[in-house]
C-alpha positions as MATLAB code, in Angstrom:
seq = 'MNFVEELRWRGMIHDMMPGTEEQLQKEMTSAYLGIDPTADSLHIGHLVGVMMLKHLQRAGHRPIALVGGATGMIGDPSMKSAERNLLDETTLRHNQECIKKQLAKFLDFDSDAPNAAKLVNNYDWMKEYSFLNFIRDIGKHITVNYMMAKDSVKKRLERSSSVGLSFTEFSYQLLQGYDFLYLYQHEGCRLQMGGADQWGNITTGTELIRRKVGGEAYALTCPLITKADGGKFGKTESGNVWLDRRYTSPYKFYQFWLNVSDADAEKYIKIFTDLDREEIESLVKEQNDAPHLRPLQKRLAKEITVMTHSLEDYNAAVEASGILFGNSTSETLKRLDEETLLDVFSGVPQFDVSKDAVSGGVKLIDLCTEMASVFPSKGELRKLIQSGGVSVNKEKVSDTDMAVNGDYLLNGKYLLVQRGKKNYYLLIAK';
ca = [
       0.104   -0.001    0.388;
       1.514    3.511   -0.962;
       0.692    5.222    2.295;
       1.113    8.743    0.226;
      -2.021    7.701   -2.627;
      -4.001    6.324    0.434;
      -3.644    9.937    2.510;
      -4.092   11.449   -0.946;
      -7.324    9.954   -2.220;
      -8.894   10.125    1.402;
      -8.430   13.916    0.837;
      -5.687   14.031    3.763;
      -3.173   15.874    2.879;
      -2.741   19.587    2.899;
       1.489   19.789    2.285;
       4.050   17.878    1.766;
       8.419   18.392    1.708;
       9.718   17.438   -1.651;
      11.039   14.106   -0.915;
       9.102   13.083    1.539;
       6.753   10.212   -0.713;
      10.382    8.496   -2.620;
      11.615    8.653    1.680;
       8.670    6.215    2.334;
       8.927    4.163   -0.789;
      12.603    3.800   -0.746;
      12.210    1.858    2.936;
      10.232    1.407    5.918;
      10.154    4.353    7.673;
       9.756    5.742   10.850;
       7.092    8.368   11.119;
       5.591   11.337   14.331;
       3.020   12.884   15.730;
       2.090   15.052   18.722;
      -0.614   14.675   20.577;
      -1.360   16.985   23.556;
      -1.734   15.396   26.592;
      -3.394   18.927   28.390;
      -6.738   15.865   28.878;
      -6.781   11.905   29.663;
      -9.076   11.595   26.563;
      -8.397   12.676   23.287;
     -11.422   13.714   21.526;
     -12.468   13.631   17.817;
     -10.595   16.172   17.147;
      -7.400   14.007   17.432;
      -8.719   10.861   15.013;
      -7.747   12.343   12.007;
      -3.849   12.519   13.892;
      -4.327    9.092   14.797;
      -6.439    7.079   11.727;
      -2.658    8.783   10.320;
      -0.853    7.113   11.884;
      -2.713    3.377   11.225;
      -2.105    4.364    7.325;
       0.993    5.039    8.282;
       1.385    1.526    9.743;
      -1.064    0.353    7.576;
       1.236    0.613    4.627;
       4.321   -1.312    6.897;
       5.769    2.280    7.919;
       6.259    2.681   12.038;
       4.333    4.853   14.161;
       5.583    7.296   16.621;
       2.387    8.979   18.800;
       4.554   11.907   21.284;
       2.558   12.449   23.558;
       4.017   15.788   24.369;
       4.856   15.765   27.787;
       7.005   18.841   28.055;
       5.775   21.069   25.370;
       2.586   20.248   27.042;
       3.527   22.489   30.336;
       4.208   25.150   27.701;
       1.444   25.543   24.749;
       1.661   25.522   21.297;
       1.005   29.686   19.876;
      -0.438   28.125   17.057;
      -4.098   28.857   16.079;
      -4.411   29.464   19.719;
      -5.271   32.881   21.639;
      -4.647   32.466   24.415;
      -2.042   30.060   26.724;
      -2.761   27.064   28.205;
      -3.080   25.933   31.381;
       0.878   24.164   32.933;
      -0.126   21.023   34.192;
       1.992   18.685   36.515;
       4.289   15.664   36.278;
       1.502   13.511   38.048;
      -1.340   14.836   35.674;
       0.286   14.614   32.815;
       2.153   10.514   33.551;
      -1.682    9.964   33.594;
      -2.458   11.373   31.122;
      -0.664    9.508   29.435;
      -1.839    6.549   30.688;
      -5.200    6.803   29.525;
      -4.117    8.366   26.248;
      -2.233    4.695   25.097;
      -5.457    2.582   26.341;
      -6.970    4.722   23.495;
      -4.325    4.446   20.931;
      -3.874    0.928   21.618;
      -7.259    0.919   19.510;
      -5.826    1.905   16.643;
      -2.178    1.093   16.637;
      -0.306   -2.078   17.077;
       2.264   -1.623   20.044;
       2.540   -5.263   21.068;
       3.396   -6.934   18.275;
       7.095   -8.241   17.272;
       7.190   -6.889   13.544;
       9.418   -4.262   12.639;
       7.258   -1.622   12.223;
       5.088   -2.235   16.040;
       3.941    1.421   17.400;
       6.530    2.923   19.356;
       4.346    5.984   21.987;
       7.158    8.898   23.691;
       6.807   11.092   25.850;
       9.129   13.860   25.098;
       8.846   15.158   28.687;
      11.964   12.282   29.227;
      14.015   13.727   27.245;
      13.356   17.623   28.763;
      13.477   17.260   32.066;
      16.997   16.841   32.240;
      18.284   19.181   29.790;
      19.073   22.893   31.226;
      18.096   25.787   29.144;
      21.299   26.720   29.456;
      22.858   24.333   27.052;
      19.158   24.260   25.203;
      20.224   27.347   23.560;
      23.589   26.980   23.751;
      22.973   23.603   21.648;
      20.407   24.224   19.660;
      19.085   27.934   19.587;
      21.656   28.804   18.269;
      20.743   27.046   14.525;
      17.992   28.438   14.349;
      17.832   32.088   13.774;
      15.483   34.709   15.545;
      13.636   36.306   11.532;
      13.333   33.220   10.477;
      11.424   31.886   13.696;
       9.251   35.362   13.170;
       8.616   34.696   10.146;
       6.730   31.623   11.000;
       2.403   31.749   10.551;
       1.677   30.790   13.974;
       3.721   33.229   15.412;
       2.508   35.729   12.842;
      -0.844   35.475   12.887;
      -1.152   35.059   16.705;
       0.553   38.460   16.841;
      -1.440   39.393   15.167;
      -4.550   39.210   17.036;
      -3.263   38.830   20.173;
      -1.164   42.333   20.523;
      -2.549   43.885   23.161;
      -1.775   39.844   25.148;
       1.400   39.553   22.928;
       3.187   36.150   22.421;
       5.274   34.616   25.893;
       8.422   34.166   25.336;
       7.539   30.462   27.262;
       5.104   29.926   23.624;
       7.306   31.685   20.968;
      10.109   28.856   22.527;
       7.653   26.459   21.615;
       8.949   25.888   18.013;
      12.068   25.529   19.245;
      11.279   22.795   21.648;
       8.532   20.690   19.149;
      11.907   21.307   16.429;
      14.048   19.627   19.148;
      11.593   16.746   19.813;
      12.422   16.043   16.012;
      16.067   16.054   16.333;
      15.849   13.892   19.021;
      13.715   11.090   16.887;
      15.836   11.243   14.091;
      18.419   10.835   15.782;
      17.464    8.006   18.667;
      14.433    6.644   16.712;
      15.351    7.279   12.833;
      12.519    8.920   12.586;
      12.257   10.873    9.654;
       9.006   11.985    8.668;
       6.824   14.067   11.272;
       2.353   14.327   10.535;
       0.781   17.023   11.731;
      -2.736   19.118   11.153;
      -2.375   21.955    8.684;
      -0.966   24.859   11.374;
       1.702   22.304   12.955;
       3.170   23.036    9.371;
       5.345   25.972   10.413;
       6.759   24.123   13.819;
       7.692   20.921   12.075;
       9.413   22.122    9.285;
      11.396   23.718   12.154;
      12.184   20.772   13.013;
      13.275   19.112    9.727;
      15.554   23.037    9.412;
      16.803   22.254   13.285;
      18.367   18.273   11.378;
      19.706   19.647    7.909;
      21.890   22.548   10.414;
      22.414   20.891   13.298;
      23.161   17.175   12.219;
      22.732   17.742    8.094;
      20.745   14.625    8.046;
      17.074   14.999    5.997;
      13.701   14.929    7.277;
      10.588   15.046    6.419;
       6.794   17.255    6.634;
       3.316   15.974    5.866;
       0.402   18.025    7.199;
      -3.361   17.079    6.877;
      -6.297   19.950    6.649;
      -8.391   20.943    9.609;
     -11.247   19.113    9.374;
     -14.260   21.772    8.527;
     -17.414   21.372    8.637;
     -19.955   21.452    5.358;
     -22.016   24.806    7.083;
     -18.519   25.690    8.174;
     -19.061   25.136   11.950;
     -16.332   23.574   13.854;
     -15.859   20.048   13.822;
     -16.471   17.712   16.829;
     -18.037   20.317   19.187;
     -21.517   19.745   20.386;
     -23.650   21.528   23.372;
     -22.508   19.981   25.648;
     -18.721   20.596   24.158;
     -15.964   17.748   23.019;
     -16.737   14.875   21.193;
     -14.833   11.919   23.154;
     -13.347    8.431   23.436;
     -13.804    8.016   26.773;
     -16.884    6.210   27.548;
     -16.319    8.791   30.539;
     -16.898   11.504   28.451;
     -19.622   10.786   25.950;
     -21.233    7.578   26.014;
     -20.891    5.062   23.504;
     -24.927    6.062   22.635;
     -23.435    9.933   22.661;
     -20.279    9.500   20.070;
     -22.745    7.289   17.681;
     -25.303    9.294   17.351;
     -22.255   11.649   16.640;
     -21.126   10.819   13.497;
     -24.985    9.307   12.429;
     -26.119   12.709   12.077;
     -23.917   14.729    9.877;
     -24.282   16.258    6.861;
     -25.266   13.770    3.404;
     -22.486   15.804    2.809;
     -19.792   15.476    5.958;
     -20.293   12.291    5.676;
     -18.821   11.469    1.982;
     -15.997   13.398    3.605;
     -15.649   11.153    6.902;
     -16.213    8.127    5.887;
     -12.865    8.745    3.683;
     -11.105   10.303    6.625;
     -12.289    8.255    9.554;
     -12.276    4.225    8.766;
     -10.198    2.065    6.755;
     -12.616    1.388    4.462;
     -11.836    0.692    1.097;
     -12.193    2.809   -1.687;
     -14.739    0.840   -4.200;
     -16.603    0.128   -0.463;
     -16.841    4.092   -0.274;
     -17.711    4.675   -3.455;
     -20.660    1.962   -3.536;
     -22.297    3.802   -0.541;
     -21.888    7.403   -2.466;
     -23.786    5.926   -4.872;
     -26.561    3.975   -2.964;
     -26.145    7.651   -0.946;
     -27.416    9.481   -3.965;
     -29.954    6.747   -5.171;
     -31.724    6.885   -2.019;
     -30.124    9.737    0.131;
     -33.097    9.284    2.753;
     -31.592    5.754    4.036;
     -28.639    7.445    5.179;
     -26.016    4.697    4.238;
     -23.108    6.915    4.286;
     -23.393    7.658    7.729;
     -25.105    3.708    9.436;
     -21.541    3.081    7.805;
     -19.920    5.932    9.249;
     -21.424    5.384   12.753;
     -20.677    2.040   12.747;
     -17.422    1.700   11.425;
     -15.742    4.459   13.780;
     -18.027    3.321   16.900;
     -16.489   -0.338   16.589;
     -12.984    1.129   16.351;
     -13.359    3.712   19.498;
     -15.696    1.233   22.131;
     -16.663   -2.326   20.758;
     -18.481   -3.946   18.441;
     -21.057   -4.195   21.884;
     -21.086   -1.111   22.204;
     -22.686   -0.074   18.611;
     -25.143   -2.994   19.144;
     -26.135   -1.583   22.174;
     -25.878    1.873   20.462;
     -28.462    1.078   17.602;
     -31.045   -0.506   19.936;
     -30.752    2.195   22.254;
     -31.878    4.265   19.112;
     -34.544    1.744   18.030;
     -36.673    2.402   21.459;
     -37.186    6.549   20.137;
     -37.122    6.421   16.778;
     -37.863    2.879   15.851;
     -41.033   -0.606   17.231;
     -38.249   -0.638   20.486;
     -39.742   -3.606   22.693;
     -40.047   -3.163   26.665;
     -37.515   -5.741   27.518;
     -34.743   -3.916   25.341;
     -35.716   -0.548   27.620;
     -35.090   -2.879   30.476;
     -31.515   -4.158   29.011;
     -30.352   -0.336   29.204;
     -28.015    0.662   31.602;
     -29.542    4.266   33.451;
     -26.435    6.229   31.220;
     -27.683    5.358   28.238;
     -31.341    5.830   29.626;
     -30.508    9.408   30.445;
     -29.339    9.673   27.068;
     -31.658    8.770   24.653;
     -34.131   10.620   26.747;
     -32.506   13.757   28.055;
     -34.094   15.947   25.612;
     -37.786   14.373   27.101;
     -40.306   16.784   29.503;
     -38.471   14.944   33.046;
     -41.214   14.969   36.200;
     -39.832   14.542   39.904;
     -42.054   11.111   41.770;
     -41.490   10.903   45.548;
     -40.598    6.786   44.636;
     -42.403    5.834   48.451;
     -45.344    6.632   47.251;
     -44.680    5.112   43.803;
     -43.474    1.955   45.762;
     -45.883    1.472   47.576;
     -47.994    1.560   44.686;
     -49.977    3.783   43.021;
     -52.983    4.405   40.326;
     -51.265    5.431   36.938;
     -54.481    7.659   36.696;
     -53.430    9.713   39.516;
     -49.631    9.173   39.046;
     -49.864   11.194   36.104;
     -51.819   13.969   36.847;
     -51.624   14.558   40.328;
     -48.219   13.778   41.286;
     -46.498   14.589   37.770;
     -48.197   16.289   35.731;
     -47.867   14.945   32.718;
     -51.952   14.980   31.123;
     -54.138   17.411   32.207;
     -56.723   15.752   33.368;
     -57.634   11.936   34.438;
     -60.923   12.566   32.219;
     -58.289   13.201   29.121;
     -56.012   10.398   30.560;
     -59.381    7.866   30.349;
     -59.943    8.022   27.390;
     -56.421    7.986   26.319;
     -56.123    4.317   27.401;
     -59.216    3.724   26.439;
     -58.043    4.516   22.718;
     -55.051    2.516   22.893;
     -53.099    6.074   23.389;
     -50.831    5.317   26.798;
     -47.808    3.194   26.953;
     -45.861    3.030   29.998;
     -42.417    1.429   29.885;
     -43.396    0.717   26.078;
     -46.016   -1.678   27.108;
     -49.916   -0.205   26.494;
     -52.245    0.083   29.092;
     -55.370   -1.102   28.947;
     -56.843   -0.831   32.457;
     -57.924    2.598   33.231;
     -57.317    1.285   36.795;
     -53.959   -0.045   36.392;
     -51.587    1.116   39.323;
     -47.387    0.954   39.433;
     -45.439    0.308   41.841;
     -42.327   -0.253   42.302;
     -41.079   -2.982   40.312;
     -42.387   -0.850   37.752;
     -39.459    0.848   37.766;
     -36.669    1.041   35.226;
     -33.061    0.981   37.133;
     -34.925    1.286   40.537;
     -36.046    5.040   39.356;
     -37.376    5.736   36.229;
     -40.661    4.986   34.775;
     -41.308    6.284   30.574;
     -45.006    6.831   30.537;
     -46.277    7.340   26.002;
     -47.961    9.223   24.771;
     -49.475    8.763   21.089;
     -45.928    7.288   18.893;
     -43.893    9.811   19.481;
     -44.308   11.719   22.537;
     -42.646   11.038   26.065;
     -42.118   11.677   29.600;
     -40.030   10.459   31.883;
     -40.434    9.945   35.545;
     -38.198    9.644   37.923;
     -38.640    8.165   41.379;
     -36.974   10.234   43.971;
];
């Protein structure tokens, strides 16, 4: 597999230094990509870079994921309008371990193959490096004129004239450049990859390698991902879409990909899956022939949910989606864990009711009018029950005198009342 060709048809190349493709065709090449360790989970904004590393390994090359423990303590000025909070070492180490577990879903770290992936942390080679030695050994090779000419610095200075750019952040490209030099010398790394905003930092590294040791190194960047409507990719009303289920449940993760626009689905399925060109073209044709069936979104959501979480999580997410939008049964509803149940019904009206009252047994007609104003009157509720328009926990109610008790509570706490096909109400017993 030709790595550059693979990225090219997937729309994943923004800039590439001359000679990069020849280097990759000549021999197995080690390439690295930096990951910001400021949280203990990656979010989907990181996935473009992770997929680059995955395709690199699939093409027979050796991926190195660099967790920026040292640079994460400073903050990269690229595309940022303010400095970051600085992290302590304990937090960085914790974040590194969590990130490695997530990367292991995409990259093979454990095989005996010569292109097994490797995780490194630049804090390990920076922590003992004194400031005097650094500016003598590294700083003298890169001029201020060269550093000032970088877009990342120029744009930041233009944008933050009142705030300025601290020396700490100005020095960032030197530190990143040294990372590339270190990995060139210690891991035989010849290529650095990253987002389009990283071009200036990456090429500082190739220049440092050339000036300091006379070596040849290369750079490759991918476009920054945007949505077709111009909105920011990966952001929802509740914030980032995380890979860790503690922050974004598999159901919400699945729903994010399922709900992307047709134009975005066609772009994202190339970037965020390893489906081959023929299969993607076939899915695009299906989508064009029957857009209402949304085959692209469904396949994209499946591939990426299985890759990030598991097939079981994907199946559970599909099943959970059917509860709100399909003809699912009470058994399906009862299988939902509390977190997914709340995710599925996050947008429906909710009412708090007395757990003691429900546990002791209460008539549904009293519960849904007096204890919770789900229905405006008992008369209206009776009429709806008689016409088959009321369900509790996905089971039709036929008896106007029906009573519910603690056995009806989902996860020992919730009762789902349904009026007609689309109107849901969640009663929470407290």
